[in-house]
N, C-alpha and C positions, 0 to 999 in steps of 0.2 A: 504494500500500500504506500503510495507516495505521501511525503509529509504534507501537512495542510498548506503551507506556504506555496509549495510547488503546484498543488491542486488548484488553489485559488488563482495563481498566475496563469495556469493553462486555460482555465475556464474564462478568465477575463480576456485573454488574448484571442480566444475563439470568437467571443462576442464582438470584440473590436474588429477582427478581420471581416466578419459578416457585415458589420455596420459600414466598414470601408467599401465593401462591394456594393452595398445599397446606395451609398453616396455617389459612387462612380458610374454604376450601370443600372440602378433602380432595383426594385424588389423582384423583378423577373429574373434577375441574375443569380438568385440564391434559392435553395430549397426551404420553403416556409416552415415545413415540419422540423427541419434541422435547426432553423432559427429559433423556433419556439423552445425546442429541447435545450439548446445552448443557453438561452436566456434563463430558463428554469434552473439549469444546473448552476449557473452563476449566482442566481438568487439563493439557492440552497446553501452554497458555500458562504455567501455573505451573511445569511441568516445564522449560520453556525458561528461565524466569527462574532456577530452581534450578541448572540446568546452567551458566548464565552466572556465578552466584555461586560455584559450586564451582570453575569454571575460574579465577576470580579468586583464590580461596583458594590454588589450586595455583601460580598465577603468583607470588604473594607469599610462597610457602613453598619456593621452589626451593633445591636443595641448596647452590648457590654462595653463598646469602645466609647460610648458617650459622645461628647463634643469633639473627640479626636477622630471620629468616623469620617469617611470621605464625603458622604452625602451631607452629614451634619456641618462639616466645615464649609460646604457650599451653600448652606442656609436652608437645607431641606430636612424633613423629619425622617425620611426613609429613602431607600435606594429607588423604590418605584417613583417617588416624587421627583427625584433628580432625572430619572430616565424619561419621565413624561415631559419635563421641561426641555431636555436636550433633543428629543426626537418628535415630540408632538403626539405620541400615541396615548391611548387611554390606560387606565390603571391595569385592567386585565391583560392587555397586550404586554405592558412592562413586566408584570408578574410572570407571564408566560415565558418571556425571554430569560428571566432569572431562573426559573425552574428548569428550563431546558439546559441552560448553562450549568446548573448544579448537577444534572445527570452526567453531562460531559466531564465535569470535574471529578465526580465520584468514580467514573470509569477510568480516568487517567490515574487517580490515586490507587485504584486496585492494580493497575498495571505497574505502577511504580513500586508497590509493595510486593510485586511478584506473585499476585494471586489471580487466578482465572476469574474473569467476570462471571457472576452468577453463582459463585461458590457459596456455601452455607456459612454465614457469619452471624446468624442469630439476628437479634434486633427486631424491632417492630416497624410497621408501615408508618406509624406516626412520627418516628424519629427522622424520617426523610423529609418531612414537611410536605404538606399537600400544596396549597396555593397561598401559603402564608407570606408575610412580608419579610421574614428573615432570609438571609443569604446562605450560601454554602458554608457549612461548618458552624452556623449559628448554634451555640450550645447553651446549656443551662448553667447552673452554679458550678464554678470550678473551671469553666471553659477559659482557654488561654485568650488573652487580649491582644495577641500578636496578629496584626491584620494580614500577614502573609502566610499564616498556617494553612496546611492542606485540610480539606474537608474530610471528616472521618468516614470510614466505610460503615454503612448502616443497612442498606437494602440491596440484596443481590439482584433483584429484577431491574432495579434502576441502573445498576452498573451494566447489566446486560443490554438494556436499551441505549444507554449512553455509549457503550462500546460500538454498537451497531451504527449509531449516528456518526461517530468518529470515523468509521470505516465506510461511510456513505452507502450503507446497505438499506437505510430507510431515510425518509425525508424529515425535516424539522417538524412539519405538521403531523406526520405519523407518530413521531416520538411524543409530541405534545398530547395527542389523542390517547395513546397508550398510558402515558403518565397520569392524565386526568382521571381516566376511568379506573385504573387499577388502584389509584390512591384512595378511592372511595371504599375499597373493600377492607373489611375488618374481620378478624377471627378466622382467617385462612392462612395455612402454613406457607412458608416462603417457597417451598418446592412447587406448590400449585400455582402461585403467582408467577414464578419464573417460567413455568410451562405455558401459562396463559400469555405472558409477554412474548415468548418465542412464537407461539401460534399466530398472534396478531402481527408480529413483524414479518412472518412468512407470507401472510395474506395481504399486507399493505401495498406492495407494488401494483397490484391490479385493482385497487379500490380508491375511490375519491375520499376526501376527508369525511364527508357525511356518511358514506357507506362504511368506512372503517369505524366511525362512532357507533353505528348501528350494530356492526359485528361485535365490537368490544362490549357494548351493553348486553347483548345476548349472551356472550361468554361470561360476563360478570354474574348474570342471573343464574347460570349453570353452576358455577363454582362457589357462589355465595347465595344460594337460594334462601338460606335462613333469614337474611336481612332484606328480602324483597319487600315485606310489609313496611319496614322502616323507610326504605327509599320511596315507596309509593306515598307514604304519609308526608315525606319531605316535599315531594312534588306538589301535593295538594296544598301544603302550607305556603308554597311559593307562588300560588296562582294570584293573578291580579288583572284588572282592566283599568286603564288610565285614559282619560279624555281631556282634551284641551282645545282652545281656539287659537289659530295662528294669526299672523299679522294681517292676512287678507280676509279674515272673518270666516275662514273655512274650518269646519270642525274635524279634528283629527283624533286618533286614538291608537293604542296598541293593547294587545292582550297577551297574557302568558297563561296557558291552560295545561292541566295534566293530560296525559295521553288519551284517556277515555273521553273527556270533554272535547279535546282538540279534534279527535277523529270524528266526533258527532258533528262539529261545525264544518269540518272539511267535507263530510258526506253530504251535508245540506247544500254546500256551495256546488258540489259536483252535480247534484240533482238539479239545481237552478240552472246551471250552464249546459248540462248534457243535451237538452233538446236542440241546441244550436251547434252541436258538434257532429257532423258538419251541418251548416245551415242549409235550408232548402234551396234547390236549384230549379229553375224554370226554363223551358224551351220556348222562345218567343216566335211569333208568327211573322215577324218582320224579316229577320235574317236567318232564323234557324239556330241562332247562337244560344248556348247554355249560359244563363246568367246566375252567378252565385250571389245570394242576397247578403252574404257577409262582406261588408265594405272593406274589411281589412285584407281580404284575399286579393282584391283588385284585379282579378283575372276572370276571363270568360273563354270558353272553348268554342271556336267557330265551327259551323257546319253541322250537318245532321248525322254524321257517321260515327259519332261518339258512342260511348256506352250508355244505353238508355237506362240501365239500372242505377246509374249515378245521379239520375234526375228524379225529383219528386213530382209525379204527375198530379195535376190539379183536378179537383172534383169539378165535374162539368155542370153543376147545378147553378142556379141563378145567383147564388151567394158570391160567386167569383166573377161576376160581371160578364165580360164578353169572351169567356173561354170557349174555344170551338170543340168539335167532337173529339179531337185528339188530346184535349187537355192543355192546349197552348194558349197563351194570352199575348197581347201586344206588350212591347217592352215598357211602354209608358204606364202600364197597370201592374207591373211586377212590384210587390212590396219590398222595400229596401230598409234595412235596419243599419243606420250609419253609426251606431254606438260602437265604441271600442270594447275590447274584452273587459278592461278595468271598469268602464262605465256600466257594462251589463252586470258585473259583479256587485258594484255599488248599488245599482237599482234593486237587485235581488236581495241585498242585505237590508235595504230599507223596507222592502216588501215583507220580509220576515217580521220586522218590528211592527209594521202596520197590522198584519194579520194577527200577531200575538196580542196587540192592544185591543183589537175588535173582539177577539174570542175570549179574552180573560174575564173571569167572573169575580175578580177582586182578590184572587189568591196571590198574584205577583204584583200587580200595579196598585192594589188598594182600591179605594172607592172612586178614584178619578182616572179615567182612561187618558193615556198620554196623547197630547194633541199640540198643534202649533197655532198660536194666536198672533195674528198680524194686526197691528194698530195703525189706522190710517184715517184721515179726515173724510167726512162725507163728500166734500167737494172733489177731492182727489179720487175717491172711490167711483164717483159718477163719471169723472173725466177719464179715468183709467190711466192717469199719469201721476208723476211725483213719487217721492219715497214713502216707504212705510217702515214700521219698526216691529221687530219680532220680540 
């Protein structure tokens, strides 16, 4: 395995060479897939270096160092605060960098001590720190105040993941996912955790971050089934809905729902949107073109030789105006829905609330059905002009 400096230099040179070719001959002169891969490889190497630096900042900003700590000397309470100031990232991202750097440091320590990563050292998961603010080697009473000390060996599976990250066998994102999920597990022996970490690392190259998260959660529930009720309760405790009005007067909101409730909401939206996937298509009598009523598609297939099964034939009753015996209508009479998908989802969302308000017998909304009251003067109401107030 080449040393990290050589690896970083090679990847930066590869990206620079590709960029030089683009400047001289345009994007057509390079393989776009290779360009994307080269850029990602450089990003991974840069992310690893950033994690190492962040972990070092945390190491030299430990609480026991007091005002002598690196971040404290710069006027910040914690390493995360300093990283946020220097890079503009949020607290969670700063903490993620520190924790990834800690795993790298732990793996390096294991190698320096001549121990194979993943060996049995005892220790508990808590000792390695989940997503806390402390840095590598942050210890309790009796810990050395030397800011250059090496982090102690505490968790074998963390060393295993860190060593794989150092060897470029997994990405920084994959290491972060494995760390976050396995750190939530309690009451499981280190051998099982190490095996789980290895299984997730083996699967990570073919999975996206979201897919790896799903796989890791499933594996967590298998090896730590005893604590599933605790995790479910924690999810329910973290649920919320927040609403606010932005500067333009638009009402906005976010929600965080446990899986059962979230799936219920997602299923409702799929039902709302599903009749329009795909939207009806009509064959016109003018040109024989097949017109898609979905304005977003922006396409129509000319001629009458297309697949008739792809078209929705119109009923030939009087309800559809001038449809002929073949179920075709003039283009001017084809219904067009010019809403975007987001607009359709928003309208469906409001329909749910309106229907719920009309059907509720006082169980949810109480004695008053939700409604909108617009205040306007009689003169403006008659004229149909002027502002009103909600």
